[in-house]
PDB file with one MODEL, atoms N, CA, C and O in Angstrom:
MODEL        1
ATOM      1  N   MET A   1      57.214-138.943 -47.191  1.00  0.00           N
ATOM      2  CA  MET A   1      56.314-137.921 -47.677  1.00  0.00           C
ATOM      3  C   MET A   1      57.024-137.164 -48.804  1.00  0.00           C
ATOM      4  O   MET A   1      58.216-136.870 -48.720  1.00  0.00           O
ATOM      5  N   THR A   2      56.282-136.864 -49.834  1.00  0.00           N
ATOM      6  CA  THR A   2      56.832-136.130 -50.969  1.00  0.00           C
ATOM      7  C   THR A   2      56.256-134.721 -51.019  1.00  0.00           C
ATOM      8  O   THR A   2      55.266-134.415 -50.355  1.00  0.00           O
ATOM      9  N   SER A   3      56.889-133.877 -51.812  1.00  0.00           N
ATOM     10  CA  SER A   3      56.361-132.513 -51.943  1.00  0.00           C
ATOM     11  C   SER A   3      54.989-132.523 -52.611  1.00  0.00           C
ATOM     12  O   SER A   3      54.146-131.681 -52.301  1.00  0.00           O
ATOM     13  N   GLU A   4      54.759-133.463 -53.520  1.00  0.00           N
ATOM     14  CA  GLU A   4      53.444-133.552 -54.170  1.00  0.00           C
ATOM     15  C   GLU A   4      52.358-133.871 -53.142  1.00  0.00           C
ATOM     16  O   GLU A   4      51.259-133.318 -53.187  1.00  0.00           O
ATOM     17  N   ARG A   5      52.685-134.771 -52.218  1.00  0.00           N
ATOM     18  CA  ARG A   5      51.718-135.124 -51.180  1.00  0.00           C
ATOM     19  C   ARG A   5      51.462-133.941 -50.253  1.00  0.00           C
ATOM     20  O   ARG A   5      50.317-133.683 -49.880  1.00  0.00           O
ATOM     21  N   SER A   6      52.507-133.226 -49.882  1.00  0.00           N
ATOM     22  CA  SER A   6      52.303-132.086 -48.990  1.00  0.00           C
ATOM     23  C   SER A   6      51.545-130.958 -49.699  1.00  0.00           C
ATOM     24  O   SER A   6      50.771-130.245 -49.061  1.00  0.00           O
ATOM     25  N   GLN A   7      51.754-130.792 -50.992  1.00  0.00           N
ATOM     26  CA  GLN A   7      50.988-129.796 -51.746  1.00  0.00           C
ATOM     27  C   GLN A   7      49.516-130.189 -51.814  1.00  0.00           C
ATOM     28  O   GLN A   7      48.640-129.333 -51.686  1.00  0.00           O
ATOM     29  N   ALA A   8      49.240-131.472 -52.014  1.00  0.00           N
ATOM     30  CA  ALA A   8      47.852-131.950 -52.030  1.00  0.00           C
ATOM     31  C   ALA A   8      47.197-131.703 -50.673  1.00  0.00           C
ATOM     32  O   ALA A   8      46.039-131.293 -50.597  1.00  0.00           O
ATOM     33  N   TYR A   9      47.948-131.957 -49.608  1.00  0.00           N
ATOM     34  CA  TYR A   9      47.441-131.712 -48.265  1.00  0.00           C
ATOM     35  C   TYR A   9      47.097-130.224 -48.090  1.00  0.00           C
ATOM     36  O   TYR A   9      46.070-129.884 -47.501  1.00  0.00           O
ATOM     37  N   GLY A  10      47.952-129.357 -48.599  1.00  0.00           N
ATOM     38  CA  GLY A  10      47.691-127.925 -48.534  1.00  0.00           C
ATOM     39  C   GLY A  10      46.413-127.541 -49.256  1.00  0.00           C
ATOM     40  O   GLY A  10      45.658-126.688 -48.790  1.00  0.00           O
ATOM     41  N   ARG A  11      46.170-128.181 -50.409  1.00  0.00           N
ATOM     42  CA  ARG A  11      44.924-127.889 -51.150  1.00  0.00           C
ATOM     43  C   ARG A  11      43.707-128.350 -50.354  1.00  0.00           C
ATOM     44  O   ARG A  11      42.689-127.658 -50.323  1.00  0.00           O
ATOM     45  N   VAL A  12      43.805-129.509 -49.713  1.00  0.00           N
ATOM     46  CA  VAL A  12      42.700-130.001 -48.886  1.00  0.00           C
ATOM     47  C   VAL A  12      42.457-129.031 -47.732  1.00  0.00           C
ATOM     48  O   VAL A  12      41.317-128.652 -47.460  1.00  0.00           O
ATOM     49  N   ALA A  13      43.521-128.638 -47.064  1.00  0.00           N
ATOM     50  CA  ALA A  13      43.396-127.722 -45.923  1.00  0.00           C
ATOM     51  C   ALA A  13      42.754-126.403 -46.354  1.00  0.00           C
ATOM     52  O   ALA A  13      41.887-125.879 -45.655  1.00  0.00           O
ATOM     53  N   ARG A  14      43.174-125.865 -47.504  1.00  0.00           N
ATOM     54  CA  ARG A  14      42.587-124.609 -48.002  1.00  0.00           C
ATOM     55  C   ARG A  14      41.101-124.786 -48.290  1.00  0.00           C
ATOM     56  O   ARG A  14      40.290-123.932 -47.934  1.00  0.00           O
ATOM     57  N   THR A  15      40.746-125.888 -48.930  1.00  0.00           N
ATOM     58  CA  THR A  15      39.336-126.142 -49.237  1.00  0.00           C
ATOM     59  C   THR A  15      38.515-126.212 -47.961  1.00  0.00           C
ATOM     60  O   THR A  15      37.437-125.624 -47.882  1.00  0.00           O
ATOM     61  N   LEU A  16      39.017-126.926 -46.964  1.00  0.00           N
ATOM     62  CA  LEU A  16      38.274-127.051 -45.711  1.00  0.00           C
ATOM     63  C   LEU A  16      38.178-125.727 -44.968  1.00  0.00           C
ATOM     64  O   LEU A  16      37.167-125.448 -44.324  1.00  0.00           O
ATOM     65  N   THR A  17      39.212-124.920 -45.051  1.00  0.00           N
ATOM     66  CA  THR A  17      39.192-123.601 -44.407  1.00  0.00           C
ATOM     67  C   THR A  17      38.220-122.667 -45.115  1.00  0.00           C
ATOM     68  O   THR A  17      37.456-121.947 -44.472  1.00  0.00           O
ATOM     69  N   GLU A  18      38.253-122.684 -46.447  1.00  0.00           N
ATOM     70  CA  GLU A  18      37.411-121.776 -47.228  1.00  0.00           C
ATOM     71  C   GLU A  18      35.946-122.190 -47.254  1.00  0.00           C
ATOM     72  O   GLU A  18      35.060-121.342 -47.147  1.00  0.00           O
ATOM     73  N   LEU A  19      35.686-123.483 -47.396  1.00  0.00           N
ATOM     74  CA  LEU A  19      34.312-123.954 -47.569  1.00  0.00           C
ATOM     75  C   LEU A  19      33.716-124.594 -46.328  1.00  0.00           C
ATOM     76  O   LEU A  19      32.497-124.626 -46.157  1.00  0.00           O
ATOM     77  N   GLY A  20      34.575-125.099 -45.473  1.00  0.00           N
ATOM     78  CA  GLY A  20      34.114-125.868 -44.330  1.00  0.00           C
ATOM     79  C   GLY A  20      33.030-125.221 -43.495  1.00  0.00           C
ATOM     80  O   GLY A  20      31.970-125.816 -43.304  1.00  0.00           O
ATOM     81  N   PRO A  21      33.262-124.030 -42.996  1.00  0.00           N
ATOM     82  CA  PRO A  21      32.275-123.439 -42.094  1.00  0.00           C
ATOM     83  C   PRO A  21      30.894-123.208 -42.727  1.00  0.00           C
ATOM     84  O   PRO A  21      29.885-123.222 -42.021  1.00  0.00           O
ATOM     85  N   THR A  22      30.841-122.998 -44.026  1.00  0.00           N
ATOM     86  CA  THR A  22      29.553-122.707 -44.655  1.00  0.00           C
ATOM     87  C   THR A  22      28.956-123.894 -45.402  1.00  0.00           C
ATOM     88  O   THR A  22      27.743-123.940 -45.606  1.00  0.00           O
ATOM     89  N   LYS A  23      29.774-124.844 -45.808  1.00  0.00           N
ATOM     90  CA  LYS A  23      29.291-125.931 -46.660  1.00  0.00           C
ATOM     91  C   LYS A  23      29.377-127.316 -46.024  1.00  0.00           C
ATOM     92  O   LYS A  23      28.905-128.297 -46.598  1.00  0.00           O
ATOM     93  N   LEU A  24      29.982-127.394 -44.837  1.00  0.00           N
ATOM     94  CA  LEU A  24      30.161-128.690 -44.191  1.00  0.00           C
ATOM     95  C   LEU A  24      29.739-128.636 -42.728  1.00  0.00           C
ATOM     96  O   LEU A  24      29.950-127.636 -42.042  1.00  0.00           O
ATOM     97  N   LEU A  25      29.145-129.719 -42.269  1.00  0.00           N
ATOM     98  CA  LEU A  25      28.866-129.853 -40.846  1.00  0.00           C
ATOM     99  C   LEU A  25      30.182-130.137 -40.122  1.00  0.00           C
ATOM    100  O   LEU A  25      31.117-130.652 -40.735  1.00  0.00           O
ATOM    101  N   PRO A  26      30.271-129.817 -38.845  1.00  0.00           N
ATOM    102  CA  PRO A  26      31.520-130.067 -38.125  1.00  0.00           C
ATOM    103  C   PRO A  26      32.015-131.516 -38.229  1.00  0.00           C
ATOM    104  O   PRO A  26      33.215-131.740 -38.391  1.00  0.00           O
ATOM    105  N   ALA A  27      31.134-132.481 -38.142  1.00  0.00           N
ATOM    106  CA  ALA A  27      31.545-133.890 -38.244  1.00  0.00           C
ATOM    107  C   ALA A  27      32.095-134.210 -39.637  1.00  0.00           C
ATOM    108  O   ALA A  27      33.022-135.009 -39.772  1.00  0.00           O
ATOM    109  N   GLU A  28      31.524-133.587 -40.668  1.00  0.00           N
ATOM    110  CA  GLU A  28      32.031-133.795 -42.033  1.00  0.00           C
ATOM    111  C   GLU A  28      33.419-133.191 -42.194  1.00  0.00           C
ATOM    112  O   GLU A  28      34.310-133.801 -42.785  1.00  0.00           O
ATOM    113  N   GLN A  29      33.591-131.986 -41.661  1.00  0.00           N
ATOM    114  CA  GLN A  29      34.909-131.347 -41.703  1.00  0.00           C
ATOM    115  C   GLN A  29      35.942-132.216 -41.009  1.00  0.00           C
ATOM    116  O   GLN A  29      37.030-132.439 -41.539  1.00  0.00           O
ATOM    117  N   GLU A  30      35.607-132.705 -39.833  1.00  0.00           N
ATOM    118  CA  GLU A  30      36.533-133.517 -39.050  1.00  0.00           C
ATOM    119  C   GLU A  30      36.888-134.806 -39.791  1.00  0.00           C
ATOM    120  O   GLU A  30      38.049-135.214 -39.801  1.00  0.00           O
ATOM    121  N   SER A  31      35.913-135.439 -40.399  1.00  0.00           N
ATOM    122  CA  SER A  31      36.163-136.678 -41.133  1.00  0.00           C
ATOM    123  C   SER A  31      37.117-136.450 -42.303  1.00  0.00           C
ATOM    124  O   SER A  31      38.034-137.240 -42.528  1.00  0.00           O
ATOM    125  N   LEU A  32      36.899-135.379 -43.036  1.00  0.00           N
ATOM    126  CA  LEU A  32      37.756-135.072 -44.188  1.00  0.00           C
ATOM    127  C   LEU A  32      39.158-134.656 -43.745  1.00  0.00           C
ATOM    128  O   LEU A  32      40.147-135.030 -44.375  1.00  0.00           O
ATOM    129  N   ARG A  33      39.241-133.896 -42.680  1.00  0.00           N
ATOM    130  CA  ARG A  33      40.547-133.468 -42.156  1.00  0.00           C
ATOM    131  C   ARG A  33      41.317-134.673 -41.609  1.00  0.00           C
ATOM    132  O   ARG A  33      42.522-134.799 -41.826  1.00  0.00           O
ATOM    133  N   GLU A  34      40.623-135.539 -40.914  1.00  0.00           N
ATOM    134  CA  GLU A  34      41.254-136.742 -40.375  1.00  0.00           C
ATOM    135  C   GLU A  34      41.770-137.639 -41.504  1.00  0.00           C
ATOM    136  O   GLU A  34      42.847-138.225 -41.396  1.00  0.00           O
ATOM    137  N   ALA A  35      41.003-137.739 -42.574  1.00  0.00           N
ATOM    138  CA  ALA A  35      41.443-138.539 -43.720  1.00  0.00           C
ATOM    139  C   ALA A  35      42.723-137.951 -44.317  1.00  0.00           C
ATOM    140  O   ALA A  35      43.664-138.685 -44.619  1.00  0.00           O
ATOM    141  N   ALA A  36      42.755-136.639 -44.484  1.00  0.00           N
ATOM    142  CA  ALA A  36      43.947-136.000 -45.049  1.00  0.00           C
ATOM    143  C   ALA A  36      45.163-136.226 -44.155  1.00  0.00           C
ATOM    144  O   ALA A  36      46.249-136.532 -44.648  1.00  0.00           O
ATOM    145  N   ASP A  37      44.985-136.077 -42.843  1.00  0.00           N
ATOM    146  CA  ASP A  37      46.081-136.285 -41.903  1.00  0.00           C
ATOM    147  C   ASP A  37      46.592-137.728 -41.969  1.00  0.00           C
ATOM    148  O   ASP A  37      47.796-137.969 -42.052  1.00  0.00           O
ATOM    149  N   THR A  38      45.668-138.668 -41.931  1.00  0.00           N
ATOM    150  CA  THR A  38      46.041-140.081 -41.967  1.00  0.00           C
ATOM    151  C   THR A  38      46.779-140.421 -43.248  1.00  0.00           C
ATOM    152  O   THR A  38      47.812-141.089 -43.221  1.00  0.00           O
ATOM    153  N   LEU A  39      46.245-139.960 -44.368  1.00  0.00           N
ATOM    154  CA  LEU A  39      46.860-140.270 -45.661  1.00  0.00           C
ATOM    155  C   LEU A  39      48.243-139.648 -45.800  1.00  0.00           C
ATOM    156  O   LEU A  39      49.160-140.280 -46.324  1.00  0.00           O
ATOM    157  N   LEU A  40      48.394-138.426 -45.338  1.00  0.00           N
ATOM    158  CA  LEU A  40      49.674-137.740 -45.484  1.00  0.00           C
ATOM    159  C   LEU A  40      50.797-138.484 -44.766  1.00  0.00           C
ATOM    160  O   LEU A  40      51.916-138.561 -45.274  1.00  0.00           O
ATOM    161  N   PHE A  41      50.507-139.026 -43.601  1.00  0.00           N
ATOM    162  CA  PHE A  41      51.545-139.652 -42.796  1.00  0.00           C
ATOM    163  C   PHE A  41      51.633-141.161 -42.971  1.00  0.00           C
ATOM    164  O   PHE A  41      52.328-141.834 -42.209  1.00  0.00           O
ATOM    165  N   THR A  42      50.943-141.692 -43.957  1.00  0.00           N
ATOM    166  CA  THR A  42      50.988-143.118 -44.246  1.00  0.00           C
ATOM    167  C   THR A  42      51.990-143.383 -45.359  1.00  0.00           C
ATOM    168  O   THR A  42      51.958-142.736 -46.406  1.00  0.00           O
ATOM    169  N   GLU A  43      52.869-144.329 -45.126  1.00  0.00           N
ATOM    170  CA  GLU A  43      53.843-144.707 -46.155  1.00  0.00           C
ATOM    171  C   GLU A  43      53.459-146.014 -46.840  1.00  0.00           C
ATOM    172  O   GLU A  43      53.896-146.280 -47.960  1.00  0.00           O
ATOM    173  N   ASP A  44      52.658-146.818 -46.186  1.00  0.00           N
ATOM    174  CA  ASP A  44      52.294-148.138 -46.687  1.00  0.00           C
ATOM    175  C   ASP A  44      50.910-148.090 -47.330  1.00  0.00           C
ATOM    176  O   ASP A  44      49.911-147.817 -46.664  1.00  0.00           O
ATOM    177  N   ALA A  45      50.869-148.358 -48.622  1.00  0.00           N
ATOM    178  CA  ALA A  45      49.596-148.318 -49.351  1.00  0.00           C
ATOM    179  C   ALA A  45      48.628-149.395 -48.868  1.00  0.00           C
ATOM    180  O   ALA A  45      47.433-149.333 -49.161  1.00  0.00           O
ATOM    181  N   GLN A  46      49.132-150.373 -48.136  1.00  0.00           N
ATOM    182  CA  GLN A  46      48.273-151.438 -47.613  1.00  0.00           C
ATOM    183  C   GLN A  46      47.778-151.145 -46.197  1.00  0.00           C
ATOM    184  O   GLN A  46      47.078-151.963 -45.600  1.00  0.00           O
ATOM    185  N   ASP A  47      48.135-150.000 -45.670  1.00  0.00           N
ATOM    186  CA  ASP A  47      47.741-149.626 -44.318  1.00  0.00           C
ATOM    187  C   ASP A  47      46.223-149.526 -44.215  1.00  0.00           C
ATOM    188  O   ASP A  47      45.590-148.752 -44.933  1.00  0.00           O
ATOM    189  N   ASP A  48      45.651-150.316 -43.318  1.00  0.00           N
ATOM    190  CA  ASP A  48      44.195-150.350 -43.176  1.00  0.00           C
ATOM    191  C   ASP A  48      43.613-148.994 -42.792  1.00  0.00           C
ATOM    192  O   ASP A  48      42.541-148.619 -43.268  1.00  0.00           O
ATOM    193  N   ALA A  49      44.310-148.265 -41.939  1.00  0.00           N
ATOM    194  CA  ALA A  49      43.806-146.961 -41.508  1.00  0.00           C
ATOM    195  C   ALA A  49      43.723-145.992 -42.689  1.00  0.00           C
ATOM    196  O   ALA A  49      42.771-145.219 -42.793  1.00  0.00           O
ATOM    197  N   ALA A  50      44.709-146.035 -43.568  1.00  0.00           N
ATOM    198  CA  ALA A  50      44.699-145.143 -44.735  1.00  0.00           C
ATOM    199  C   ALA A  50      43.593-145.515 -45.706  1.00  0.00           C
ATOM    200  O   ALA A  50      42.898-144.645 -46.229  1.00  0.00           O
ATOM    201  N   VAL A  51      43.434-146.791 -45.942  1.00  0.00           N
ATOM    202  CA  VAL A  51      42.374-147.250 -46.847  1.00  0.00           C
ATOM    203  C   VAL A  51      41.011-146.878 -46.278  1.00  0.00           C
ATOM    204  O   VAL A  51      40.139-146.401 -47.005  1.00  0.00           O
ATOM    205  N   ASP A  52      40.827-147.095 -44.980  1.00  0.00           N
ATOM    206  CA  ASP A  52      39.555-146.737 -44.338  1.00  0.00           C
ATOM    207  C   ASP A  52      39.317-145.233 -44.363  1.00  0.00           C
ATOM    208  O   ASP A  52      38.193-144.785 -44.592  1.00  0.00           O
ATOM    209  N   ALA A  53      40.366-144.455 -44.131  1.00  0.00           N
ATOM    210  CA  ALA A  53      40.229-142.996 -44.135  1.00  0.00           C
ATOM    211  C   ALA A  53      39.772-142.499 -45.500  1.00  0.00           C
ATOM    212  O   ALA A  53      38.886-141.650 -45.597  1.00  0.00           O
ATOM    213  N   LEU A  54      40.379-143.030 -46.545  1.00  0.00           N
ATOM    214  CA  LEU A  54      39.995-142.619 -47.894  1.00  0.00           C
ATOM    215  C   LEU A  54      38.574-143.073 -48.206  1.00  0.00           C
ATOM    216  O   LEU A  54      37.805-142.323 -48.807  1.00  0.00           O
ATOM    217  N   ARG A  55      38.222-144.268 -47.812  1.00  0.00           N
ATOM    218  CA  ARG A  55      36.862-144.784 -48.032  1.00  0.00           C
ATOM    219  C   ARG A  55      35.835-143.919 -47.300  1.00  0.00           C
ATOM    220  O   ARG A  55      34.796-143.581 -47.866  1.00  0.00           O
ATOM    221  N   ASN A  56      36.120-143.559 -46.046  1.00  0.00           N
ATOM    222  CA  ASN A  56      35.203-142.720 -45.270  1.00  0.00           C
ATOM    223  C   ASN A  56      35.061-141.327 -45.885  1.00  0.00           C
ATOM    224  O   ASN A  56      33.961-140.780 -45.949  1.00  0.00           O
ATOM    225  N   ALA A  57      36.175-140.763 -46.335  1.00  0.00           N
ATOM    226  CA  ALA A  57      36.125-139.442 -46.963  1.00  0.00           C
ATOM    227  C   ALA A  57      35.284-139.476 -48.232  1.00  0.00           C
ATOM    228  O   ALA A  57      34.491-138.570 -48.485  1.00  0.00           O
ATOM    229  N   ARG A  58      35.460-140.510 -49.014  1.00  0.00           N
ATOM    230  CA  ARG A  58      34.665-140.626 -50.238  1.00  0.00           C
ATOM    231  C   ARG A  58      33.184-140.787 -49.920  1.00  0.00           C
ATOM    232  O   ARG A  58      32.336-140.296 -50.665  1.00  0.00           O
ATOM    233  N   ALA A  59      32.861-141.471 -48.821  1.00  0.00           N
ATOM    234  CA  ALA A  59      31.455-141.604 -48.417  1.00  0.00           C
ATOM    235  C   ALA A  59      30.872-140.242 -48.044  1.00  0.00           C
ATOM    236  O   ALA A  59      29.732-139.939 -48.395  1.00  0.00           O
ATOM    237  N   VAL A  60      31.647-139.424 -47.338  1.00  0.00           N
ATOM    238  CA  VAL A  60      31.200-138.070 -46.994  1.00  0.00           C
ATOM    239  C   VAL A  60      30.964-137.263 -48.265  1.00  0.00           C
ATOM    240  O   VAL A  60      29.940-136.594 -48.405  1.00  0.00           O
ATOM    241  N   LEU A  61      31.916-137.332 -49.187  1.00  0.00           N
ATOM    242  CA  LEU A  61      31.783-136.568 -50.434  1.00  0.00           C
ATOM    243  C   LEU A  61      30.601-137.057 -51.263  1.00  0.00           C
ATOM    244  O   LEU A  61      29.887-136.248 -51.854  1.00  0.00           O
ATOM    245  N   ASP A  62      30.388-138.363 -51.314  1.00  0.00           N
ATOM    246  CA  ASP A  62      29.225-138.903 -52.034  1.00  0.00           C
ATOM    247  C   ASP A  62      27.928-138.388 -51.414  1.00  0.00           C
ATOM    248  O   ASP A  62      26.991-138.030 -52.128  1.00  0.00           O
ATOM    249  N   HIS A  63      27.881-138.353 -50.091  1.00  0.00           N
ATOM    250  CA  HIS A  63      26.695-137.849 -49.400  1.00  0.00           C
ATOM    251  C   HIS A  63      26.448-136.373 -49.742  1.00  0.00           C
ATOM    252  O   HIS A  63      25.310-135.962 -49.966  1.00  0.00           O
ATOM    253  N   LEU A  64      27.524-135.588 -49.780  1.00  0.00           N
ATOM    254  CA  LEU A  64      27.381-134.163 -50.110  1.00  0.00           C
ATOM    255  C   LEU A  64      26.807-133.967 -51.514  1.00  0.00           C
ATOM    256  O   LEU A  64      25.972-133.090 -51.737  1.00  0.00           O
ATOM    257  N   VAL A  65      27.258-134.784 -52.444  1.00  0.00           N
ATOM    258  CA  VAL A  65      26.745-134.700 -53.819  1.00  0.00           C
ATOM    259  C   VAL A  65      25.300-135.181 -53.870  1.00  0.00           C
ATOM    260  O   VAL A  65      24.446-134.530 -54.471  1.00  0.00           O
ATOM    261  N   ASP A  66      25.025-136.325 -53.236  1.00  0.00           N
ATOM    262  CA  ASP A  66      23.666-136.883 -53.251  1.00  0.00           C
ATOM    263  C   ASP A  66      22.650-135.942 -52.622  1.00  0.00           C
ATOM    264  O   ASP A  66      21.490-135.906 -53.031  1.00  0.00           O
ATOM    265  N   ALA A  67      23.093-135.179 -51.623  1.00  0.00           N
ATOM    266  CA  ALA A  67      22.204-134.234 -50.943  1.00  0.00           C
ATOM    267  C   ALA A  67      22.148-132.877 -51.660  1.00  0.00           C
ATOM    268  O   ALA A  67      21.526-131.937 -51.164  1.00  0.00           O
ATOM    269  N   ASP A  68      22.795-132.780 -52.817  1.00  0.00           N
ATOM    270  CA  ASP A  68      22.851-131.531 -53.597  1.00  0.00           C
ATOM    271  C   ASP A  68      23.472-130.378 -52.820  1.00  0.00           C
ATOM    272  O   ASP A  68      23.115-129.217 -53.022  1.00  0.00           O
ATOM    273  N   ARG A  69      24.400-130.708 -51.935  1.00  0.00           N
ATOM    274  CA  ARG A  69      25.109-129.666 -51.191  1.00  0.00           C
ATOM    275  C   ARG A  69      26.411-129.290 -51.875  1.00  0.00           C
ATOM    276  O   ARG A  69      26.894-128.168 -51.723  1.00  0.00           O
ATOM    277  N   TRP A  70      26.981-130.217 -52.624  1.00  0.00           N
ATOM    278  CA  TRP A  70      28.200-129.979 -53.398  1.00  0.00           C
ATOM    279  C   TRP A  70      27.976-130.489 -54.801  1.00  0.00           C
ATOM    280  O   TRP A  70      27.183-131.403 -55.029  1.00  0.00           O
ATOM    281  N   THR A  71      28.687-129.885 -55.742  1.00  0.00           N
ATOM    282  CA  THR A  71      28.642-130.405 -57.108  1.00  0.00           C
ATOM    283  C   THR A  71      29.581-131.606 -57.209  1.00  0.00           C
ATOM    284  O   THR A  71      30.491-131.779 -56.399  1.00  0.00           O
ATOM    285  N   GLU A  72      29.336-132.414 -58.210  1.00  0.00           N
ATOM    286  CA  GLU A  72      30.234-133.549 -58.452  1.00  0.00           C
ATOM    287  C   GLU A  72      31.644-133.071 -58.738  1.00  0.00           C
ATOM    288  O   GLU A  72      32.619-133.700 -58.329  1.00  0.00           O
ATOM    289  N   GLU A  73      31.748-131.954 -59.444  1.00  0.00           N
ATOM    290  CA  GLU A  73      33.072-131.409 -59.782  1.00  0.00           C
ATOM    291  C   GLU A  73      33.849-131.017 -58.531  1.00  0.00           C
ATOM    292  O   GLU A  73      35.021-131.367 -58.390  1.00  0.00           O
ATOM    293  N   ARG A  74      33.204-130.294 -57.625  1.00  0.00           N
ATOM    294  CA  ARG A  74      33.876-129.868 -56.392  1.00  0.00           C
ATOM    295  C   ARG A  74      34.272-131.084 -55.554  1.00  0.00           C
ATOM    296  O   ARG A  74      35.393-131.157 -55.050  1.00  0.00           O
ATOM    297  N   ALA A  75      33.358-132.028 -55.408  1.00  0.00           N
ATOM    298  CA  ALA A  75      33.650-133.234 -54.626  1.00  0.00           C
ATOM    299  C   ALA A  75      34.766-134.049 -55.281  1.00  0.00           C
ATOM    300  O   ALA A  75      35.623-134.600 -54.591  1.00  0.00           O
ATOM    301  N   GLY A  76      34.751-134.122 -56.596  1.00  0.00           N
ATOM    302  CA  GLY A  76      35.788-134.856 -57.317  1.00  0.00           C
ATOM    303  C   GLY A  76      37.162-134.244 -57.133  1.00  0.00           C
ATOM    304  O   GLY A  76      38.153-134.961 -56.988  1.00  0.00           O
ATOM    305  N   ARG A  77      37.226-132.920 -57.138  1.00  0.00           N
ATOM    306  CA  ARG A  77      38.517-132.249 -56.919  1.00  0.00           C
ATOM    307  C   ARG A  77      39.055-132.543 -55.525  1.00  0.00           C
ATOM    308  O   ARG A  77      40.241-132.825 -55.353  1.00  0.00           O
ATOM    309  N   LEU A  78      38.169-132.473 -54.529  1.00  0.00           N
ATOM    310  CA  LEU A  78      38.627-132.748 -53.171  1.00  0.00           C
ATOM    311  C   LEU A  78      39.007-134.222 -53.020  1.00  0.00           C
ATOM    312  O   LEU A  78      39.992-134.539 -52.353  1.00  0.00           O
ATOM    313  N   ALA A  79      38.245-135.115 -53.628  1.00  0.00           N
ATOM    314  CA  ALA A  79      38.589-136.544 -53.571  1.00  0.00           C
ATOM    315  C   ALA A  79      39.957-136.793 -54.201  1.00  0.00           C
ATOM    316  O   ALA A  79      40.754-137.568 -53.674  1.00  0.00           O
ATOM    317  N   ASP A  80      40.223-136.145 -55.314  1.00  0.00           N
ATOM    318  CA  ASP A  80      41.531-136.291 -55.969  1.00  0.00           C
ATOM    319  C   ASP A  80      42.645-135.756 -55.075  1.00  0.00           C
ATOM    320  O   ASP A  80      43.700-136.378 -54.954  1.00  0.00           O
ATOM    321  N   ASP A  81      42.412-134.609 -54.451  1.00  0.00           N
ATOM    322  CA  ASP A  81      43.424-134.040 -53.564  1.00  0.00           C
ATOM    323  C   ASP A  81      43.645-134.927 -52.342  1.00  0.00           C
ATOM    324  O   ASP A  81      44.781-135.116 -51.909  1.00  0.00           O
ATOM    325  N   LEU A  82      42.575-135.465 -51.791  1.00  0.00           N
ATOM    326  CA  LEU A  82      42.720-136.378 -50.660  1.00  0.00           C
ATOM    327  C   LEU A  82      43.533-137.602 -51.049  1.00  0.00           C
ATOM    328  O   LEU A  82      44.454-137.994 -50.333  1.00  0.00           O
ATOM    329  N   ALA A  83      43.200-138.201 -52.171  1.00  0.00           N
ATOM    330  CA  ALA A  83      43.927-139.389 -52.620  1.00  0.00           C
ATOM    331  C   ALA A  83      45.399-139.066 -52.849  1.00  0.00           C
ATOM    332  O   ALA A  83      46.271-139.891 -52.578  1.00  0.00           O
ATOM    333  N   ALA A  84      45.670-137.869 -53.347  1.00  0.00           N
ATOM    334  CA  ALA A  84      47.053-137.462 -53.620  1.00  0.00           C
ATOM    335  C   ALA A  84      47.847-137.219 -52.341  1.00  0.00           C
ATOM    336  O   ALA A  84      49.073-137.125 -52.391  1.00  0.00           O
ATOM    337  N   CYS A  85      47.177-137.116 -51.204  1.00  0.00           N
ATOM    338  CA  CYS A  85      47.874-136.995 -49.918  1.00  0.00           C
ATOM    339  C   CYS A  85      48.545-138.309 -49.512  1.00  0.00           C
ATOM    340  O   CYS A  85      49.506-138.315 -48.742  1.00  0.00           O
ATOM    341  N   GLY A  86      48.033-139.410 -50.034  1.00  0.00           N
ATOM    342  CA  GLY A  86      48.530-140.716 -49.623  1.00  0.00           C
ATOM    343  C   GLY A  86      49.476-141.351 -50.606  1.00  0.00           C
ATOM    344  O   GLY A  86      49.803-140.769 -51.640  1.00  0.00           O
ATOM    345  N   PRO A  87      49.918-142.560 -50.275  1.00  0.00           N
ATOM    346  CA  PRO A  87      50.796-143.300 -51.189  1.00  0.00           C
ATOM    347  C   PRO A  87      50.108-143.502 -52.533  1.00  0.00           C
ATOM    348  O   PRO A  87      48.894-143.697 -52.592  1.00  0.00           O
ATOM    349  N   LEU A  88      50.867-143.455 -53.587  1.00  0.00           N
ATOM    350  CA  LEU A  88      50.328-143.519 -54.944  1.00  0.00           C
ATOM    351  C   LEU A  88      49.401-144.705 -55.156  1.00  0.00           C
ATOM    352  O   LEU A  88      48.405-144.575 -55.867  1.00  0.00           O
ATOM    353  N   ALA A  89      49.688-145.835 -54.575  1.00  0.00           N
ATOM    354  CA  ALA A  89      48.871-147.037 -54.770  1.00  0.00           C
ATOM    355  C   ALA A  89      47.462-146.901 -54.215  1.00  0.00           C
ATOM    356  O   ALA A  89      46.583-147.687 -54.568  1.00  0.00           O
ATOM    357  N   LEU A  90      47.231-145.910 -53.346  1.00  0.00           N
ATOM    358  CA  LEU A  90      45.887-145.713 -52.798  1.00  0.00           C
ATOM    359  C   LEU A  90      44.960-145.021 -53.784  1.00  0.00           C
ATOM    360  O   LEU A  90      43.739-145.105 -53.653  1.00  0.00           O
ATOM    361  N   ILE A  91      45.525-144.343 -54.763  1.00  0.00           N
ATOM    362  CA  ILE A  91      44.713-143.604 -55.718  1.00  0.00           C
ATOM    363  C   ILE A  91      43.996-144.582 -56.614  1.00  0.00           C
ATOM    364  O   ILE A  91      44.599-145.503 -57.164  1.00  0.00           O
ATOM    365  N   GLY A  92      42.725-144.376 -56.752  1.00  0.00           N
ATOM    366  CA  GLY A  92      41.995-145.252 -57.647  1.00  0.00           C
ATOM    367  C   GLY A  92      40.557-145.392 -57.311  1.00  0.00           C
ATOM    368  O   GLY A  92      39.829-146.109 -57.997  1.00  0.00           O
TER     369      GLY A  92
ENDMDL
END
């Protein structure tokens, strides 16, 4: 784990704390938090759990944008922070 990854995790945690209760359903919060946790502790970019976690988080964020609950900009920032929690090769 690098300091950049832990800082990204902190940004995700802050976003979920600040916006979660008012802008996310409990299942959405849990999915995004679980993705951040999984990504942070993954060292192997080929780890299936990490790839799935990022894919699931992006699906949640896409749904939030499609439902006009979040802006693309807000979802994009969180997606970038989530990806930055994991190994560099997962970003993309």
